[in-house]
C-alpha positions in Angstrom: -11.6 -7.9 -9.8 -12.3 -11.7 -9.7 -15.6 -13.3 -8.8 -15.9 -15.7 -5.9 -14.1 -19.0 -7.0 -13.4 -17.3 -10.3 -10.5 -15.8 -12.2 -8.4 -14.8 -9.2 -9.0 -17.9 -7.1 -5.5 -19.0 -7.7 -4.0 -16.1 -5.8 -4.2 -15.7 -2.1 -4.7 -12.2 -0.5 -1.0 -11.6 0.1 -0.2 -12.3 -3.5 -2.9 -9.9 -4.6 -1.8 -7.3 -2.1 1.8 -7.5 -3.3 0.7 -7.0 -7.0 -1.3 -3.9 -6.0 1.5 -2.4 -3.9 4.1 -3.1 -6.6 2.0 -1.5 -9.3 1.0 1.5 -7.2 4.6 2.3 -6.3 5.8 1.8 -9.9 3.1 4.0 -11.4 3.5 6.7 -8.8 7.2 6.9 -9.8 8.6 6.8 -6.3 11.5 4.6 -5.3 10.4 1.6 -3.4 13.0 2.2 -0.7 11.4 5.5 0.1 8.2 3.9 1.3 8.2 3.8 5.1 4.7 2.6 5.9 2.1 0.2 4.5 -1.5 0.0 5.7 -3.6 -2.8 4.2 -7.2 -3.7 4.9 -8.1 -7.4 5.2 -11.3 -8.9 6.7 -10.8 -12.6 6.4 -7.1 -13.2 7.2 -7.4 -16.8 8.5 -4.5 -19.0 7.2 -2.4 -16.1 5.8 0.2 -16.4 8.5 1.7 -13.6 10.7 1.5 -9.9 9.7 -0.3 -10.2 6.3 0.3 -6.5 5.4 4.1 -6.9 6.0 4.2 -10.1 4.1 2.5 -8.4 1.1 4.9 -5.5 1.4 8.0 -7.7 1.3 6.6 -9.7 -1.6 6.2 -6.4 -3.4 9.9 -5.6 -2.9 9.6 -3.1 -0.1 12.2 -2.8 2.7 12.3 -5.4 5.5 12.2 -2.4 7.9 8.8 -1.3 6.6 6.2 -0.3 9.2 3.2 -2.3 8.3 -0.3 -2.8 9.8 -3.2 -4.9 8.8 -6.5 -3.0 9.2 -9.9 -4.7 9.9 -12.9 -2.4 9.9 -15.0 -4.8 7.9 -15.9 -3.3 4.5 -14.4 0.0 5.5 -11.0 -1.5 6.1 -9.2 -0.1 3.1 -10.7 3.4 3.5 -9.7 3.2 7.2 -6.2 2.3 6.0 -6.2 5.5 3.8 -7.3 7.6 6.7 -4.7 6.1 9.0 -2.1 7.0 6.3 -3.3 10.6 6.2 -3.2 10.9 10.0 0.3 9.5 10.1 1.4 12.0 7.5 -0.2 14.9 9.4 1.4 13.7 12.6 4.8 13.4 11.0 5.2 9.8 11.9 5.3 8.7 8.3 6.5 10.4 5.0 5.5 8.0 2.2 2.7 5.5 2.7 1.1 2.8 0.6 -2.4 2.3 1.8 -5.2 0.0 0.5 -6.5 -3.4 1.0 -6.5 -7.1 -0.1 -9.0 -9.9 0.0 -9.3 -13.4 -1.3 -12.7 -14.5 -0.4 -12.3 -17.6 -2.5 -9.4 -18.8 -0.4 -10.8 -18.1 3.1 -10.4 -21.4 5.0 -13.3 -22.9 6.9 -13.4 -22.7 10.7 -13.6 -25.9 12.6 -14.3 -25.2 16.2 -15.7 -26.8 19.4 -17.5 -23.6 20.3 -19.9 -24.3 17.4 -20.3 -28.0 17.8 -23.7 -29.8 17.9 -24.3 -32.4 20.5 -22.9 -35.8 19.6 -23.0 -39.2 21.2 -19.5 -39.4 22.7 -18.5 -35.8 22.1 -20.8 -33.5 24.0 -21.4 -29.9 23.2 -18.6 -27.7 24.5 -15.9 -30.4 24.7 -12.7 -30.0 22.9 -12.0 -32.0 19.8 -9.6 -34.8 20.3 -6.7 -34.1 18.0 -3.0 -34.9 17.6 -0.3 -33.0 15.8 0.1 -33.7 12.1 2.8 -31.2 11.6 4.2 -27.9 13.0 0.8 -26.2 12.9 -1.5 -28.9 11.6 -3.7 -31.3 13.5 -5.6 -34.4 12.7 -8.3 -36.2 14.6 -6.8 -38.5 17.3 -9.8 -40.8 17.4 -13.3 -41.5 16.1 -13.0 -39.0 13.2 -16.5 -39.8 11.9 -18.1 -39.3 15.3 -16.2 -36.0 15.8 -17.1 -34.8 12.3 -20.8 -35.5 13.0 -20.5 -33.5 16.2 -18.7 -30.6 14.7 -19.9 -27.5 12.9 -18.0 -25.9 10.0 -18.1 -22.1 9.7 -17.5 -20.1 6.6 -15.6 -17.0 7.7 -16.2 -14.9 4.6 -19.9 -15.0 5.6 -19.6 -15.1 9.3 -16.8 -12.6 9.8 -17.7 -10.4 6.8 -21.5 -10.4 6.7 -22.8 -11.3 10.2 -23.4 -9.0 13.2 -23.0 -11.3 16.2 -24.3 -8.7 18.7 -27.8 -9.1 17.2 -27.3 -12.4 15.4 -28.3 -10.9 12.0 -26.8 -11.0 8.6 -26.4 -7.8 6.6 -29.0 -9.1 4.2 -31.7 -9.0 6.9 -30.8 -5.4 7.7 -31.1 -4.6 4.0 -34.5 -6.2 3.7 -35.7 -4.2 6.7 -34.1 -1.0 5.4 -35.9 -1.4 2.0 -39.2 -2.0 3.7 -38.8 1.1 5.8 -37.9 3.2 2.8 -40.6 1.7 0.6 -38.1 0.5 -2.1 -39.7 -2.2 -4.2 -37.9 -5.0 -6.0 -38.9 -3.4 -9.3 -37.1 -0.2 -8.4 -34.1 -1.8 -6.9 -33.7 -4.2 -9.9 -33.8 -1.2 -12.3 -30.9 0.4 -10.4 -29.0 -2.9 -10.4 -29.5 -3.3 -14.1 -27.9 0.1 -14.7 -24.9 -0.9 -12.6 -24.5 -4.0 -14.6 -24.9 -2.1 -17.9 -22.4 0.7 -17.0 -19.7 -1.8 -15.8 -20.0 -4.0 -18.9 -19.8 -0.9 -21.1 -16.7 0.4 -19.3 -15.0 -2.9 -19.5 -15.7 -3.3 -23.2 -14.3 0.2 -23.8 -11.2 -0.5 -21.8 -11.9 2.3 -19.4 -10.7 0.3 -16.4 -7.4 -0.4 -18.1 -5.3 2.3 -16.4 -6.4 1.3 -12.9 -5.8 -2.5 -13.3 -2.6 -4.4 -12.7 -2.6 -7.8 -14.2 -2.5 -10.9 -12.0 -0.9 -13.5 -14.1 -3.0 -13.8 -17.2 -5.9 -12.0 -15.6 -6.0 -8.4 -16.9 -9.7 -7.5 -16.9 -12.5 -7.5 -14.4 -14.5 -10.7 -14.3 -18.2 -9.7 -14.8 -21.1 -12.1 -14.8 -22.3 -13.2 -18.2 -25.6 -11.8 -19.3 -27.2 -15.2 -19.2 -26.2 -15.6 -15.5 -27.6 -12.2 -14.7 -30.9 -13.0 -16.4 -31.2 -16.3 -14.6 -30.6 -14.6 -11.2 -33.3 -12.1 -12.0 -35.7 -14.8 -13.1 -35.1 -16.9 -10.0 -35.9 -14.1 -7.5 -37.7 -11.3 -9.3 -39.3 -10.0 -6.1 -36.3 -10.0 -3.8 -34.8 -6.6 -3.0 -31.5 -8.3 -1.8 -31.0 -11.0 -4.4 -27.8 -12.2 -6.2 -28.8 -9.9 -9.1 -29.1 -6.7 -7.1 -26.6 -7.3 -4.2 -22.8 -6.9 -4.3 -21.0 -9.8 -5.8 -18.5 -11.6 -3.6 -15.1 -10.9 -5.1 -11.3 -11.2 -4.8 -9.1 -8.2 -5.4 -6.5 -5.8 -4.0 -6.1 -2.1 -4.4 -3.4 0.4 -3.3 -2.6 4.1 -3.4 0.5 6.0 -2.6 0.2 9.0 -0.2 2.7 11.6 0.9 2.7 15.2 2.1 2.7 18.2 -0.2 5.9 19.3 1.4 7.7 16.1 0.7 6.3 15.8 -2.8 7.6 19.3 -3.7 11.0 18.6 -2.1 11.4 15.3 -4.1 10.0 16.6 -7.3 7.1 14.1 -7.3 3.9 15.1 -9.1 0.8 13.9 -7.2 -2.4 13.2 -9.2 -4.8 14.3 -6.5 -5.1 15.8 -3.0 -7.1 14.4 -0.1 -9.2 17.2 1.1 -10.8 15.6 4.1 -12.7 12.6 5.4 -15.5 11.8 7.8 -16.5 8.6 9.7 -19.9 8.0 11.3 -21.0 5.1 13.5 -24.4 4.1 14.6 -26.8 1.1 15.0 -26.2 -1.9 12.7 -29.7 -1.6 11.3 -28.8 1.8 9.7 -25.5 0.8 8.2 -26.8 1.2 4.6 -27.4 5.0 5.2 -24.0 5.7 6.8 -22.2 6.6 3.6 -24.7 9.4 3.0 -24.4 10.6 6.6 -20.6 10.6 6.4 -20.6 12.4 3.1 -23.0 15.1 4.4 -20.9 15.6 7.5 -17.8 16.0 5.3 -19.4 18.3 2.8 -20.8 20.4 5.7 -17.2 20.8 7.1 -15.9 21.7 3.6 -18.6 24.2 3.2 -17.6 25.8 6.5 -14.1 26.1 5.1 -15.3 27.6 1.8 -14.3 24.5 -0.2 -17.5 22.8 -1.1 -17.9 23.8 -4.7 -17.0 21.6 -7.7 -18.2 18.2 -6.4 -19.9 16.6 -9.4 -18.9 13.0 -9.2 -19.1 10.3 -6.6 -18.1 6.6 -6.1 -20.2 5.0 -3.4 -20.1 1.3 -2.5 -23.1 -0.7 -3.6 -23.4 -3.2 -0.8 -26.9 -3.6 -2.1 -28.6 -1.8 -5.0 -31.1 -0.6 -2.3 -28.5 2.1 -1.6 -28.6 3.6 -5.2 -31.9 5.4 -4.9 -30.7 6.7 -1.5 -27.5 8.0 -3.1 -29.4 9.6 -5.9 -31.7 11.4 -3.4 -28.8 12.5 -1.3 -26.5 13.8 -4.0 -28.7 15.5 -6.6 -26.7 16.7 -9.6 -23.8 14.3 -9.0 -22.8 11.5 -11.3 -22.7 8.4 -9.2 -20.7 5.2 -10.0 -20.2 6.2 -13.6 -18.7 2.9 -14.5 -20.9 0.7 -12.4 -20.4 -0.4 -8.8 -20.0 -3.4 -6.5 -23.3 -5.0 -7.7 -21.7 -5.6 -11.0 -17.9 -5.4 -10.3 -17.8 -7.2 -7.0 -17.2 -6.5 -3.3 -13.8 -7.6 -2.1 -14.4 -6.7 1.6 -11.1 -5.4 2.9 -10.0 -4.0 -0.5 -13.3 -2.3 -1.4 -12.6 1.2 0.0 -9.3 1.6 -1.9 -10.9 0.2 -5.1 -13.6 2.8 -4.9 -11.1 5.7 -4.4 -8.9 4.3 -7.3 -11.9 4.1 -9.6 -13.0 7.6 -8.6 -9.7 9.2 -9.3 -9.4 7.6 -12.7 -12.9 8.6 -13.6 -12.1 12.2 -12.5 -9.1 12.2 -14.7 -11.0 10.7 -17.7 -14.0 13.2 -17.4 -12.0 16.1 -16.1 -14.0 16.5 -12.8 -12.2 18.6 -10.3 -13.5 17.2 -7.1 -15.2 14.0 -6.0 -16.5 12.0 -3.1 -15.9 8.3 -2.2 -18.1 6.7 0.4 -18.6 3.2 1.8 -20.6 1.5 4.6 -19.5 -1.3 6.8 -21.1 -4.0 8.9 -21.9 -3.3 12.6 -23.2 0.2 11.6 -20.6 2.6 10.2 -19.5 4.4 7.2 -16.7 6.5 5.7 -16.5 9.3 3.2 -13.4 10.9 1.5 -13.2 14.1 -0.5 -10.5 14.4 -3.2 -9.5 16.9 -5.8 -7.3 16.7 -8.8 -3.9 18.5 -8.7 -2.8 20.8 -11.5 
C-alpha cells in the first residue's frame, strides 16, 4: 500500500495489477496457462489505454487468450470482481479465475474538458477547445493558449469520479458529516476509533504481520504509513472534524488479487485451497446511507447463512474504513467480533478499485494467523451501496 504521491507513485495501475496477479498465481501454486479469466476493479482508468485488466494480465504472463474484464463499482469494484468470478464458476463459464483490483490514484491524469469551462472572452462557455494534433492521440492548443487555459476548468478524476455523487452534487465527505450528525458521533469518539486503527496498523507492520500478503513492487516491500508526527499534525489542525485527514481513509495506490476455482476442479487437479467462499450479499440504497450499507449487506448475508444452518463460528471481520465514523457502527452491529485486527483504511489507505480484494486478502491472512474458522469482509461504495462476503478456512 502506497500513500498518494508516495512510495508506489512510480507504478501505474497496470503495473501494480500485474504484480498482484503474478504473485497470486505463483503463491496459489497453479500454472499460469490454466487461468482462463481475469476480473480487475479499477475506478480511475483514464490514460491506461484499452482493456486495462487484459493489459495487466498479459504483463503478468497470462495467456493472450485470457477472458478479462475491468470492473467499475466505485469502492466496491474489487469485491464485485470477486463476486463475478464466483458467479462465472457457478455458471460453468470459467474454471480458474484471478479476481481483484488495481488503482494508482497518484497517476490519475487531470481532465481538461469544454463541458466544465468557465466563460472567457473569446471562448464562450460550451464551445469546443481549439486544438490540433500533436501526435497519434495527443493534442495541443491551436491558438491563444493563454486565453483557452483561462477559460478552461481542470478536473481531478480521483476526486470527481471516485468521491463525488453527481446525481446530488455532493462529495462523500458531506454524506459522512450528515451521517455522523444523525448518529450523534462526536469528533472525540471518532478520533478515538481512528487512533486505534493507526495504532493497530503500525503494530502489525512493525511485527511483519503483513509480510505474507505483500508482493514487493520494486524496492517497496512494506505498507507506507503516515509518520506519527504527520498524524499528530493532522489531529491538531482539525480536532473537531469527524471527517478529517486524521480519521478518514487515506488516498492510496495498490493492487490485490485472489485465485478462485471450484471445489470440483481443485480436487481433480490436486490443488489445496486456503479458504471457501460461503456466500455474499449486495445492497443498494440512497447515497446518503452509503456508510451503513456494509452492515446491511453483512446482516442480510448472515441471515441467509443462519437459514442454511451455517452461521456459527464468525468471530472476525474486515470492514472498509471509508471514514472512522463507521467503526462505532461496526462495533454495534457485530458484537463479539474482532474487527480490523491489523487496522483499516484510515491507517493503511484506500485504493478505490483494489480495496475490496485487499480487505479479503487481509481477512484471510488474519484468519490463518489467529486460527479463526469463519470471517466476514464488507465494504461500502459511493452512490449508495455495499457488499459483504463470508469465507471459511479449508482443512
